[in-house]
C-alpha positions in Angstrom: 16.3 -12.2 22.6 13.0 -11.6 24.5 13.8 -7.9 25.0 14.4 -7.5 21.2 11.2 -9.4 20.4 9.1 -7.1 22.7 10.8 -4.0 21.4 10.2 -4.8 17.7 8.0 -2.3 15.9 5.6 -5.0 14.7 4.9 -6.3 18.3 4.4 -2.7 19.5 2.0 -1.9 16.7 0.1 -5.1 17.2 -0.2 -4.2 20.9 -1.5 -0.7 19.9 -4.1 -2.2 17.6 -5.3 -4.6 20.4 -5.4 -1.7 22.9 -7.4 0.4 20.4 -9.9 -2.5 19.9 -10.3 -2.9 23.7 -11.0 0.9 24.1 -13.5 0.8 21.3 -15.2 -2.4 22.7 -15.9 -0.6 26.0 -18.1 1.8 24.1 -19.4 -0.4 21.3 -18.9 -4.1 22.0 -20.3 -5.2 18.7 -17.3 -3.6 16.9 -15.0 -6.5 18.0 -17.4 -9.2 16.9 -15.6 -11.6 14.5 -17.9 -10.8 11.6 -17.4 -7.1 12.0 -13.6 -7.5 12.3 -13.7 -9.5 9.1 -15.6 -6.6 7.5 -13.0 -4.2 8.7 -10.2 -6.3 7.2 -12.1 -6.5 3.9 -12.5 -2.7 3.9 -8.8 -2.4 4.6 -7.7 -4.8 1.9 -7.1 -2.2 -0.8 -4.9 -0.2 1.6 -3.0 -3.4 2.4 -2.3 -4.2 -1.3 -1.1 -0.7 -2.0 1.0 -0.5 1.2 2.9 -3.6 0.2 3.8 -2.1 -3.2 4.7 1.3 -1.5 6.8 -0.5 1.1 9.0 -2.0 -1.6 9.4 1.3 -3.4 10.3 3.1 -0.1 12.8 0.4 0.7 14.8 1.5 -2.4 14.9 5.1 -1.3 12.0 6.1 -3.6 8.4 7.0 -3.1 5.3 6.4 -5.3 2.7 9.2 -5.0 0.8 8.0 -8.1 -0.6 4.8 -6.7 -4.1 6.2 -6.1 -4.2 7.8 -9.5 -3.0 4.5 -11.0 -5.9 2.8 -9.2 -8.4 5.3 -10.4 -7.3 5.2 -14.1 -7.2 1.4 -14.1 -10.6 1.2 -12.4 -12.1 3.6 -14.9 -10.6 1.8 -17.9 -11.9 -1.6 -16.8 -15.3 -0.2 -15.9 -15.6 1.4 -19.4 -14.5 -1.9 -21.0 -17.1 -3.8 -19.0 -19.8 -1.3 -20.2 -18.7 -1.8 -23.8 -18.2 -5.5 -23.6 -20.2 -6.9 -20.6 -19.6 -10.5 -21.6 -15.8 -10.2 -21.3 -14.5 -12.8 -18.8 -13.4 -11.5 -15.4 -10.1 -13.2 -15.8 -9.4 -11.0 -18.8 -10.6 -7.9 -17.0 -8.2 -8.6 -14.2 -5.3 -9.3 -16.6 -6.0 -5.9 -18.3 -6.1 -4.2 -14.9 -2.8 -5.7 -13.8 -1.2 -5.1 -17.2 -2.3 -1.4 -17.3 -1.2 -0.8 -13.7 2.2 -2.5 -14.4 2.7 -0.2 -17.5 2.1 2.9 -15.4 4.5 1.6 -12.7 7.1 0.9 -15.4 6.7 4.4 -16.7 7.6 5.8 -13.3 10.5 3.4 -12.9 11.9 4.2 -16.3 11.8 8.0 -15.6 13.6 7.5 -12.3 16.1 4.9 -13.7 17.0 6.3 -17.1 16.5 10.0 -16.7 17.4 10.1 -13.0 14.5 12.4 -12.1 13.8 12.5 -8.3 11.0 9.9 -7.6 8.8 12.4 -5.8 8.9 14.7 -8.8 8.2 11.9 -11.2 5.2 10.5 -9.3 3.7 13.9 -8.6 3.8 14.5 -12.3 2.4 11.1 -13.3 -0.3 11.4 -10.6 -1.6 14.5 -12.3 -1.3 13.0 -15.8 -3.2 9.8 -14.8 -6.0 11.9 -13.3 -6.1 14.0 -16.4 -6.3 10.9 -18.6 -9.3 9.7 -16.6 -11.1 12.9 -17.4 -10.3 12.8 -21.1 -11.4 9.2 -21.6 -14.6 9.5 -19.5 -15.4 13.1 -20.4 -15.9 13.7 -16.7 -18.8 11.2 -16.5 -19.3 8.5 -13.9 -19.7 4.8 -14.6 -22.5 3.7 -12.2 -23.6 0.4 -10.7 -26.5 -0.2 -13.1 -24.1 0.1 -16.1 -21.8 -2.7 -14.8 -22.4 -6.4 -15.4 -23.3 -8.6 -12.4 -20.2 -10.7 -12.9 -18.0 -7.6 -12.9 -19.4 -6.5 -9.5 -19.7 -10.0 -7.9 -16.1 -11.2 -8.1 -14.6 -9.3 -5.1 -17.7 -10.0 -3.0 -17.7 -13.8 -3.7 -17.5 -15.8 -0.5 -14.7 -18.3 -0.1 -14.2 -20.1 3.2 -16.1 -17.4 5.0 -14.2 -14.5 3.6 -14.7 -12.4 0.4 -12.3 -12.7 -2.5 -11.0 -9.2 -1.9 -9.8 -10.3 1.6 -8.2 -13.4 0.2 -6.4 -11.3 -2.4 -4.8 -9.2 0.4 -3.9 -12.3 2.4 -2.3 -14.0 -0.6 -0.4 -10.8 -1.4 0.9 -10.6 2.1 2.1 -14.3 2.0 3.6 -14.0 -1.5 5.5 -10.8 -0.9 6.7 -12.0 2.5 8.3 -14.9 0.7 9.7 -12.6 -2.1 11.2 -10.2 0.4 12.8 -12.8 2.7 13.6 -15.7 0.5 14.6 -14.3 -2.9 17.6 -12.5 -4.4 15.3 -9.8 -5.7 13.9 -9.2 -2.3 17.3 -8.9 -0.7 18.4 -6.5 -3.5 15.6 -4.1 -2.5 17.0 -4.0 1.0 20.6 -3.7 -0.2 19.8 -0.7 -2.6 17.9 1.2 0.2 20.4 0.3 2.9 23.6 1.3 1.0 23.3 2.0 -2.7 27.1 2.4 -3.2 27.8 -0.9 -1.5 25.0 -2.5 -3.5 26.7 -1.3 -6.7 30.0 -2.8 -5.7 28.3 -6.2 -5.2 27.0 -6.1 -8.7 23.4 -4.9 -8.0 22.0 -2.4 -10.6 20.4 0.3 -8.4 18.4 1.9 -11.1 17.0 -1.4 -12.4 16.1 -2.5 -8.8 14.2 0.7 -8.3 12.5 0.1 -11.7 11.4 -3.3 -10.5 10.0 -1.8 -7.3 7.9 0.7 -9.2 6.7 -2.0 -11.5 5.5 -4.2 -8.6 3.8 -1.2 -7.0 2.1 -0.4 -10.3 0.9 -4.0 -10.8 -0.6 -4.0 -7.3 -2.3 -0.6 -7.9 -3.8 -1.9 -11.1 -5.2 -5.0 -9.5 -6.6 -2.8 -6.6 -8.2 -0.5 -9.3 -10.4 -3.3 -10.5 -11.2 -4.6 -7.0 -12.1 -1.1 -5.8 -14.3 -0.2 -8.7 -16.1 -3.5 -8.7 -16.5 -3.6 -4.9 -18.0 -0.1 -4.7 -19.7 -0.3 -8.1 -18.7 3.2 -9.3 -15.9 4.8 -11.3 -15.2 8.5 -11.5 -12.3 11.0 -11.9 -11.6 11.6 -8.2 -12.0 8.1 -7.0 -9.5 7.3 -4.2 -8.5 11.0 -4.1 -5.8 11.5 -1.5 -5.6 7.8 -0.8 -1.9 7.8 -1.6 -1.3 9.7 1.7 -3.0 6.8 3.6 -0.7 4.4 1.8 2.4 6.2 2.8 1.0 6.6 6.3 0.4 2.9 6.6 4.0 2.2 5.6 5.6 4.7 8.0 3.4 3.7 10.9 4.4 0.1 10.1 8.1 0.9 10.6 9.1 1.4 7.0 11.9 3.9 7.0 11.5 6.8 4.6 15.3 6.8 4.3 15.1 3.3 2.8 16.4 -0.1 3.6 14.2 -0.8 6.6 10.7 -2.3 6.6 8.7 -5.5 6.4 5.6 -6.7 4.7 4.2 -7.5 8.2 4.9 -3.9 9.3 3.0 -2.5 6.2 0.1 -4.9 7.0 -0.1 -3.8 10.6 0.2 -0.1 9.6 -2.7 -0.5 7.2 -4.8 -2.4 9.8 -4.1 0.4 12.4 -5.5 3.0 10.0 -8.3 0.7 8.9 -9.5 0.2 12.5 -9.4 4.0 13.1 -11.3 4.7 9.9 -14.1 2.2 10.8 -14.2 3.0 14.5 -14.5 6.8 14.5 -18.1 7.0 13.2 -19.1 4.1 15.6 -17.9 6.0 18.7 -19.4 9.3 17.4 -16.2 11.0 16.4 -16.1 12.9 13.2 -14.3 11.0 10.4 -12.4 14.2 9.7 -10.4 13.4 12.9 -8.9 10.5 10.9 -6.7 13.0 9.1 -5.4 14.5 12.3 -4.9 11.0 13.9 -3.1 9.7 10.7 -0.9 12.8 10.6 0.0 12.5 14.3 0.7 8.8 13.9 3.1 9.6 10.9 5.0 12.2 13.0 5.3 9.8 15.9 6.4 6.9 13.7 9.0 9.0 11.9 10.3 10.3 15.2 10.6 6.7 16.5 12.4 5.7 13.3 14.9 8.6 13.6 15.6 7.8 17.3 16.2 4.1 16.4 18.6 5.1 13.7 20.5 7.4 16.0 20.8 4.7 18.6 22.2 2.3 16.0 24.7 5.0 15.0 25.9 5.3 18.6 26.3 1.5 18.9 28.5 1.5 15.8 30.6 4.4 17.1 31.0 2.7 20.5 32.1 -0.5 18.8 34.6 1.4 16.7 36.0 3.2 19.8 36.5 -0.2 21.6 38.2 -1.6 18.5 40.7 1.3 18.6 
């Protein structure tokens, strides 16, 4: 039991994050101050939210490469709405953001479910479409801080029990989806569909509908993140969060989510996001070019995929050995 606990991906990744912080602290002790670590978590909150949605999609043997474009389009729409109607309540703005994100997620899900188009093709296409729509509705112009209302910008920064609302949003999402994935029929169906689609079908689970639900959840979280991102950074433009979908996939893979589907946890996605968040915030502090983040992220993905593949092979050997003994 102890050996399995120490060998779990989450414990290993947590240890890697702690070791990384110790190394950084030797060169810049202020980085590990509680207030700075809280800031790092807050900066990583958008990645955590998107990684949770992406994890659920990947569990079902799919992938959503449109999450950053969803975020960008939702952010631009709510920013433009705020400029046109600055008195609109923030609750309504958030509902619009989540609703629009959900709609885009449902579009992906329907194309995968009903037309059976490969998810990577669908989401590559919708990613481009969403970015194009941003340019069309904004005419390529930016929405800047001075055009946004104070209430629109203040919500994610509002302090609650020592943490900004953006951080609390990520924390609540982690708790909520941990419960969903471990305690509900829907959560178990995501694992079943990714682990063995044929067996899931025999047990009465609709594979296509389950994948549709996964894309819908991912879209809703991307829409929520779109508002939080734009209001936090007080700017909206066509290329906002460009390439961020790669960080989202990286966070999942590093966190032990298997690209083959069926394996992964919310906790793993959280730790994967935090690992990348620490790297992103630490590189400039220790005088290393932020461009190295791409190389480090890429290396981490390759190592994580290799570890996943090795673990799967070992499980396969165990099954074969069991079968041999049975015969």
